[in-house]
C-alpha positions in Angstrom: 0.0 0.0 0.0 2.2 2.8 -1.2 -0.6 5.3 -1.6 -4.0 5.1 0.1 -7.2 6.5 -1.3 -10.1 8.3 0.5 -12.2 5.2 -0.2 -9.7 3.0 1.5 -9.8 5.2 4.6 -13.6 5.2 4.8 -13.7 1.5 4.4 -11.1 1.0 7.2 -13.0 3.3 9.5 -16.2 1.3 8.8 -14.5 -2.0 9.6 -12.5 -0.8 12.6 -13.7 -1.4 16.2 -15.9 1.6 17.2 -14.8 1.9 20.8 -11.7 1.0 22.9 -11.6 1.1 26.7 -7.8 1.5 26.4 -6.0 4.8 25.9 -4.5 6.4 22.8 -2.5 9.5 23.3 -1.6 11.9 20.5 1.6 13.8 21.0 4.4 15.6 19.1 7.8 17.0 19.6 10.3 19.0 17.5 13.3 17.0 16.2 15.9 18.7 14.1 13.6 21.6 13.4 10.6 19.5 12.3 7.5 19.0 14.3 7.0 15.2 14.5 3.8 13.6 15.7 2.8 10.1 16.9 0.0 8.1 18.4 0.7 5.9 21.4 -1.7 3.1 22.3 -1.6 2.1 25.9 -3.4 -1.2 26.7 -5.5 -1.5 29.9 -3.0 -4.1 31.2 -0.2 -1.5 31.2 1.1 -0.8 34.8 3.4 2.1 35.4 6.7 0.9 36.9 6.6 -2.5 35.1 8.6 -2.3 31.9 6.6 -3.2 28.8 7.8 -4.0 25.3 7.4 -1.2 22.7 6.3 -1.9 19.1 6.6 0.6 16.2 4.0 0.1 13.4 5.1 2.3 10.5 2.8 3.4 7.6 3.4 3.1 3.9 4.3 5.8 1.3 1.5 8.3 0.9 -0.3 6.9 4.0 -0.3 8.1 7.6 -0.3 6.7 11.1 -4.1 6.6 11.6 -4.6 4.6 8.4 -1.8 2.2 9.5 -3.3 1.8 12.9 -6.6 0.7 11.4 -5.3 -1.3 8.4 -2.6 -3.3 10.2 -4.2 -3.4 13.6 -2.1 -4.7 16.5 -4.3 -3.2 19.2 -6.2 -6.3 20.2 -2.9 -8.2 20.4 -1.4 -5.4 22.6 -4.4 -5.7 24.9 -3.6 -9.4 25.5 0.2 -9.2 25.3 0.6 -6.0 27.2 3.0 -4.1 24.9 3.0 -0.4 24.1 2.2 0.3 20.5 3.3 3.5 18.7 2.3 4.8 15.3 4.5 7.7 14.2 4.0 9.9 11.2 6.5 10.4 8.5 7.0 13.8 6.8 6.3 15.1 3.3 9.1 14.4 0.8 10.2 16.4 -2.2 7.0 15.3 -3.9 4.9 16.5 -1.0 4.0 12.8 -0.2 4.1 11.4 3.3 7.1 9.1 3.5 9.9 7.6 5.5 13.3 8.6 4.1 14.5 5.3 2.6 14.2 6.1 -1.1 16.4 9.2 -1.2 13.5 11.5 -1.8 14.3 13.9 1.1 17.0 14.7 3.6 14.9 13.9 6.8 16.7 12.0 9.5 14.1 9.4 10.3 16.5 7.0 12.0 17.4 9.8 14.4 13.7 10.7 14.9 12.6 7.2 15.7 15.6 6.7 18.1 14.6 10.0 19.8 11.0 8.8 19.9 12.1 5.7 21.9 13.7 8.0 24.5 10.7 10.3 24.5 8.3 7.5 25.3 10.6 5.9 27.8 10.9 9.3 29.7 7.2 9.1 30.5 6.2 5.4 30.4 7.9 2.2 31.6 9.5 0.7 28.5 11.6 -2.4 28.4 14.5 -1.0 26.3 15.7 -4.5 25.5 12.4 -5.3 23.8 11.8 -2.5 21.2 10.6 -3.8 17.8 9.7 -2.3 14.4 7.3 -3.4 11.7 5.6 -1.6 8.9 3.8 -1.7 5.6 5.7 -1.1 2.3 7.7 2.1 2.9 7.2 1.4 6.6 8.8 -2.0 6.0 11.7 -0.4 4.3 12.1 1.9 7.3 12.1 -1.0 9.7 15.0 -2.6 7.7 16.7 0.8 7.9 16.5 0.6 11.7 17.9 -2.9 11.6 20.8 -1.6 9.6 21.5 1.6 11.4 19.9 1.3 14.9 20.6 -2.3 15.7 21.7 -1.7 19.3 18.2 -0.4 20.1 15.9 -2.6 17.9 15.5 -6.2 19.1 13.8 -7.5 15.9 12.1 -6.2 12.7 9.3 -7.4 10.4 8.5 -6.0 7.0 5.2 -6.5 5.1 5.6 -5.8 1.3 8.7 -3.7 1.9 12.3 -4.7 1.1 15.6 -2.7 0.9 16.8 -0.6 -2.0 19.8 -2.0 -3.8 21.9 1.0 -2.7 20.9 0.7 0.9 21.4 -3.1 0.9 25.0 -2.6 -0.2 25.6 -0.1 2.6 23.8 -2.0 5.4 26.3 -2.9 8.2 24.3 -4.0 11.3 26.3 -4.1 14.6 24.6 -7.3 15.9 22.5 -10.2 14.7 19.0 -9.0 14.1 16.0 -11.4 13.9 14.1 -10.6 10.7 10.7 -11.5 9.3 9.7 -10.8 5.7 6.1 -11.1 4.5 5.7 -10.6 0.7 3.4 -11.6 -2.2 4.9 -13.0 -5.4 2.5 -10.8 -7.5 3.3 -7.6 -5.7 3.2 -5.0 -8.5 4.5 -2.1 -6.3 7.5 -3.7 -4.7 8.2 -6.7 -7.1 9.1 -10.0 -5.4 12.0 -10.4 -7.8 13.1 -6.9 -7.5 14.0 -4.3 -10.2 16.7 -1.7 -10.8 15.7 0.1 -7.6 14.4 -2.6 -5.2 16.5 -5.6 -4.2 14.8 -9.0 -4.7 13.1 -10.5 -1.7 15.5 -13.5 -1.8 18.5 -11.2 -1.9 17.3 -9.4 1.2 16.7 -12.7 3.0 20.2 -13.9 1.9 21.8 -10.8 3.4 20.2 -11.4 6.8 20.8 -15.2 6.7 24.5 -14.5 6.1 24.8 -11.7 8.6 23.0 -13.6 11.3 24.9 -16.9 10.4 21.6 -18.8 10.1 21.4 -22.3 8.6 21.0 -21.7 4.8 18.8 -24.8 4.5 15.4 -23.7 5.7 12.4 -25.5 7.2 9.3 -25.0 4.9 5.9 -25.0 6.6 2.8 -24.9 4.5 0.1 -22.5 5.9 -3.4 -24.1 5.7 -5.4 -22.7 2.9 -8.4 -21.7 5.1 -9.7 -19.2 2.5 -9.6 -20.8 -0.9 -11.3 -17.7 -2.4 -8.5 -15.2 -1.7 -6.6 -16.2 -4.8 -3.4 -17.0 -3.0 -1.6 -19.6 -0.8 1.1 -19.1 1.8 4.1 -20.9 3.3 6.4 -20.1 6.1 10.2 -20.5 5.3 12.4 -20.5 8.4 16.1 -20.1 8.5 17.1 -20.8 12.1 20.2 -21.4 14.2 21.7 -17.9 13.8 24.0 -16.2 16.3 22.3 -15.5 19.6 19.5 -17.7 18.5 18.5 -15.3 15.7 16.2 -16.4 12.9 15.1 -15.2 9.4 11.5 -16.0 8.7 9.7 -15.5 5.4 6.0 -15.8 4.7 5.9 -16.3 1.0 2.5 -15.6 -0.4 2.1 -17.2 -3.9 -0.4 -15.1 -5.8 -0.5 -12.4 -3.2 -0.3 -8.7 -4.0 0.8 -5.5 -2.2 -1.3 -5.9 0.9 -1.3 -6.8 4.6 -2.4 -10.5 5.1 -5.5 -10.8 7.3 -6.4 -7.1 7.0 -10.0 -6.1 7.6 -10.5 -5.3 3.9 -9.2 -7.1 0.8 -6.9 -4.9 -1.3 -4.5 -6.0 -4.0 -5.1 -9.8 -3.6 -4.9 -10.0 0.2 -4.1 -13.4 1.7 -6.6 -14.3 4.4 -5.0 -17.6 5.5 -3.2 -15.9 8.4 -3.1 -12.6 10.1 0.2 -10.7 9.6 -0.1 -8.8 12.9 -0.5 -12.0 14.9 2.5 -13.8 13.4 4.7 -10.7 13.7 4.0 -10.4 17.4 4.5 -14.1 17.9 7.9 -13.7 16.2 8.9 -10.5 18.1 8.1 -11.9 21.5 10.8 -14.6 21.2 13.6 -12.1 21.1 15.1 -9.2 23.1 18.2 -7.2 22.2 20.5 -10.0 23.5 18.8 -12.8 21.4 16.3 -15.5 22.3 14.4 -14.7 25.5 15.0 -17.5 27.9 14.9 -15.7 31.2 11.5 -13.9 30.9 8.8 -16.5 30.7 5.3 -15.1 30.9 4.7 -16.6 34.3 4.1 -14.1 37.1 3.7 -16.2 40.2 4.6 -19.6 41.6 1.0 -20.8 42.3 0.9 -23.1 39.2 2.1 -26.6 40.1 1.6 -28.2 36.7 0.1 -27.5 33.3 -0.1 -30.2 30.6 0.2 -31.8 28.3 1.5 -29.0 26.0 1.1 -29.6 23.1 -2.3 -30.9 24.0 -4.8 -33.1 22.2 -8.1 -31.5 23.3 -7.6 -31.6 27.1 -5.2 -29.9 29.5 -4.9 -30.7 33.2 -4.0 -27.8 35.5 -2.8 -28.2 39.1 -2.4 -25.3 41.5 -0.7 -25.1 44.9 -3.6 -24.7 47.3 -7.3 -24.8 46.9 -9.1 -21.5 46.1 -11.1 -20.1 43.3 -9.1 -18.7 40.3 -10.3 -17.3 37.0 -9.2 -19.1 33.9 -9.5 -17.4 30.4 -8.7 -18.8 27.0 -7.7 -16.4 24.2 -6.9 -17.2 20.6 -3.7 -16.1 18.9 -5.4 -12.8 17.9 -6.2 -11.8 21.5 -9.9 -12.6 21.3 -11.4 -14.1 24.5 -12.9 -17.5 23.7 -13.8 -19.0 27.1 -14.0 -17.9 30.7 -14.0 -20.4 33.6 -13.6 -20.5 37.4 -11.2 -23.1 38.8 -12.8 -23.8 42.2 -10.2 -26.3 43.5 -6.5 -27.0 43.1 -7.3 -29.2 40.1 -8.9 -28.2 36.8 -9.4 -29.8 33.4 -9.5 -27.4 30.5 -11.3 -28.7 27.3 -10.2 -26.8 24.2 -12.7 -26.0 21.4 -10.4 -26.8 18.4 -6.8 -27.2 17.3 -4.5 -24.2 17.1 -2.5 -21.9 19.2 -4.0 -20.4 22.4 -3.1 -18.3 25.3 -4.4 -19.4 28.7 -4.5 -16.8 31.5 -4.7 -18.2 35.0 -5.6 -16.0 38.0 -5.6 -12.2 38.1 -3.7 -9.2 39.3 -0.3 -9.9 40.8 -1.1 -13.7 40.6 -1.7 -13.6 36.8 -0.1 -16.4 34.8 -0.1 -16.4 31.0 0.9 -19.6 29.1 1.1 -20.2 25.4 -0.7 -23.5 24.5 -0.7 -25.6 21.3 -3.6 -27.9 20.7 -3.2 -30.5 18.0 
């Protein structure tokens, strides 16, 4: 989505949730003589004093932060996962088109602005500076790669949807550390061609750069994505290059027949794949990494009341054992953050029956005793 139309904006407003109990703050500050604005989404689960991850969601060329917030919506996921979500605005380029400066069409220092934005947010809110991530659509994906190249000490992982790297910038990219990377791209993208052109590097060349830089295994695992929507005109597969330094990975969602669009978006533009939701898989990728590599010391378990939970992966049923008999709430969410079931565990033993196969998040207890566990049901 390099340029959005008024019709697109109206459609997105129609499909977007009408109300949120959470908070969105709109702020601005002057950076290098330019007034820069951003929208910060604060989930209800945010607690001042407890550091939360921070996710950048960057708009495409000719778009803006409101359109990106609606079109590539991470807010329901932030509600469940508890991360801060920021949608900055770019600036007009030499053609008076809103942009991120990755094409050489202005002299704006967007890397410096986004670095300053991390500091600005962290000066007011509790941010885990080891878990700052960037994703974006098209030009926003290009910008996310620019951060991986030039701001690697501050960006834990990046994901690009329909954006790559220009040939010039790819040749000058010198990241200071291994950076986990996800690339989501359609083979029929007519705006940023999958096989590249004189200006844009081919998707495989971008992947090869990060595979080599991160020292990943060049032989990938290929995982077909179930074709749950046979009417979307495309199919998808996940290609994973693992085993990189510090546990880094390069992941590629290759969408055969897909166009220049965000998979799983609320409206179908340019042959949108509907077999998976890009926002959900991006967060699931991000959450595995911090600035030092794979997160091994920060499990999403917040108390020691849980005695056992299993089997995981499960086959329809999960047995949960607690230390001590008292009532505890049990909630089941799908991977998109939607609440599916709500129970009360009245004793120290509870059997959870899952509605279908897939990936779920199970929340046990509440408040300071809250425990969140990722569960796979076969």
